[in-house]
C-alpha positions in Angstrom: 0.0 -0.2 -0.1 2.5 2.1 1.0 4.1 1.3 -2.5 1.4 2.2 -4.3 1.1 5.8 -2.6 4.7 6.6 -3.5 3.8 5.5 -7.1 0.9 7.7 -6.6 3.1 10.7 -5.5 5.6 10.6 -7.9 3.1 10.6 -11.0 1.0 13.6 -9.4 4.2 15.3 -9.1 5.4 15.0 -13.1 1.8 16.0 -13.8 1.8 19.6 -12.6 5.7 20.0 -14.0 4.1 19.8 -17.2 1.1 22.1 -16.7 3.0 25.2 -15.5 3.0 27.8 -17.5 5.6 31.5 -17.8 4.8 34.3 -19.2 7.4 37.5 -20.2 7.0 40.4 -22.8 9.1 41.0 -25.7 9.7 44.8 -26.8 11.2 46.5 -29.7 12.3 50.8 -29.8 12.2 51.3 -34.3 14.1 55.2 -34.5 13.5 56.5 -38.2 16.2 58.2 -39.7 16.8 60.8 -42.2 15.6 60.7 -46.4 18.5 59.3 -48.4 18.6 60.3 -52.4 20.3 59.0 -54.2 21.1 61.1 -58.2 24.4 60.0 -60.9 26.4 63.1 -60.2 26.7 65.7 -61.5 25.2 66.5 -65.2 27.9 66.9 -68.4 26.6 68.3 -71.5 30.0 68.0 -73.3 31.1 70.1 -76.0 28.5 71.8 -78.1 29.8 73.8 -81.6 27.0 77.2 -82.0 25.5 77.0 -85.3 24.1 80.4 -85.2 20.5 79.2 -84.5 19.3 77.8 -80.9 20.7 74.9 -80.2 19.0 72.1 -77.0 21.4 70.6 -76.1 20.8 66.8 -75.1 22.3 64.9 -71.8 24.3 63.0 -74.1 24.4 60.4 -71.1 22.5 57.0 -71.0 19.5 56.6 -68.9 19.5 57.5 -65.3 17.5 57.7 -62.2 16.8 59.1 -58.8 16.6 56.9 -56.2 14.4 58.5 -52.7 15.0 56.4 -49.7 12.3 57.1 -47.3 13.3 55.3 -43.8 11.3 58.5 -41.7 9.1 55.7 -39.8 6.3 58.6 -40.0 4.4 57.0 -43.8 3.5 61.1 -44.2 4.9 60.8 -47.9 7.6 63.6 -49.2 8.2 65.5 -52.2 11.2 65.8 -54.5 12.1 69.4 -55.0 14.5 70.7 -57.6 15.8 74.7 -58.0 19.1 75.9 -59.8 21.1 79.2 -59.7 21.7 80.3 -63.9 24.5 79.3 -66.3 27.1 81.8 -66.1 30.0 81.9 -68.1 33.0 80.8 -65.6 35.7 81.0 -68.9 36.2 82.1 -72.3 37.5 84.6 -75.1 36.6 88.3 -74.5 33.7 89.6 -76.3 31.7 92.3 -77.3 28.1 94.1 -76.9 24.8 91.7 -77.6 26.4 88.7 -76.5 24.8 86.2 -74.1 27.4 85.3 -71.5 24.2 83.8 -68.8 21.8 80.9 -69.9 18.6 81.1 -67.6 18.1 78.0 -65.4 14.8 78.3 -66.9 16.3 76.7 -70.3 17.1 73.7 -68.1 14.0 70.7 -69.0 13.6 67.5 -67.5 11.5 65.7 -69.5 8.2 64.5 -68.0 7.2 62.5 -70.7 8.8 58.7 -70.6 9.8 58.7 -67.4 8.8 55.5 -65.6 8.8 55.0 -61.5 9.0 52.1 -59.5 8.4 51.6 -55.8 4.9 53.3 -54.1 2.9 56.4 -54.3 4.9 57.9 -57.2 3.9 60.2 -58.9 5.1 62.9 -60.9 3.9 66.7 -60.7 2.4 67.6 -63.8 1.1 71.2 -62.6 5.0 72.4 -63.6 5.0 70.6 -67.2 4.4 72.7 -70.1 6.6 72.7 -73.4 9.9 73.9 -74.1 10.9 74.2 -77.9 12.0 70.8 -79.4 10.8 69.2 -76.5 7.1 67.8 -75.7 5.8 67.9 -71.3 8.9 69.4 -70.0 9.7 70.1 -66.3 11.2 73.7 -66.5 13.7 74.4 -63.7 13.2 77.7 -61.3 15.6 79.9 -59.9 13.3 81.8 -57.5 10.9 78.6 -56.7 11.4 75.4 -56.2 9.7 72.9 -58.2 8.5 69.3 -57.8 9.4 66.5 -59.7 7.9 63.5 -57.4 5.5 62.9 -55.0 4.6 60.5 -52.5 1.1 61.1 -51.1 0.4 60.9 -47.8 0.5 56.8 -46.3 2.6 55.9 -48.9 7.0 55.7 -50.2 8.4 54.0 -47.7 10.8 52.3 -48.2 12.7 52.8 -51.9 11.6 54.5 -54.8 12.7 55.7 -57.6 12.5 57.8 -60.6 14.1 56.7 -64.3 14.5 59.0 -66.9 15.5 57.8 -70.7 18.4 58.5 -73.0 18.5 62.5 -73.6 15.3 63.2 -70.8 17.6 66.3 -69.8 18.4 68.7 -71.7 19.0 72.5 -72.1 18.3 75.1 -75.1 21.1 77.7 -75.8 20.1 81.1 -77.5 21.8 81.5 -80.6 24.1 84.6 -79.6 25.7 82.8 -76.6 29.2 84.0 -75.8 32.0 80.8 -76.2 33.2 79.7 -73.3 32.8 77.2 -70.8 29.2 77.3 -68.0 28.5 76.2 -64.5 25.2 76.2 -62.5 24.5 74.6 -59.4 21.0 72.5 -58.9 20.2 71.7 -55.6 17.4 68.7 -54.9 16.8 68.2 -51.7 13.8 65.7 -50.0 10.9 66.6 -47.4 7.9 65.4 -45.8 4.7 66.7 -46.9 
């Protein structure tokens, strides 16, 4: 009888151990990061030969892309903005009166047609689309006002988004009376929350 009671006691003890439950918590702290903007670098139109007529210079490089990496963690959407300075002559021979030595930044255009997007929530701001000589649906770059190149709506755009420019999508309208020499401008791209 004593032997049977010890056996029952051992069996009851093992059943209690199987039915034991423990709870614990699991925690995670997520921190947002600033936007990252990746571009192919500087734009070079190479060498252009004057003809006595207005010239529409095309950026000679192959297709390129700009990538926005939204690591903010807030999902409020964003906009990619562009502004620039006028092209100023940095070197060249002496010139007489009536010769142009500045190319307005508004002569620089980005094609709106043929542009493709990958990612989520990407749209092009068609309010800034207009016609430039020799090219349709270009987006004019401005000095005083920043134009919106690409946007992502509130609740979209988290992660990577890419705007893909086709070959020769970037153009610069050169006046017929432009002075020979070297010209330079500064373009500023910014990404911010809506």
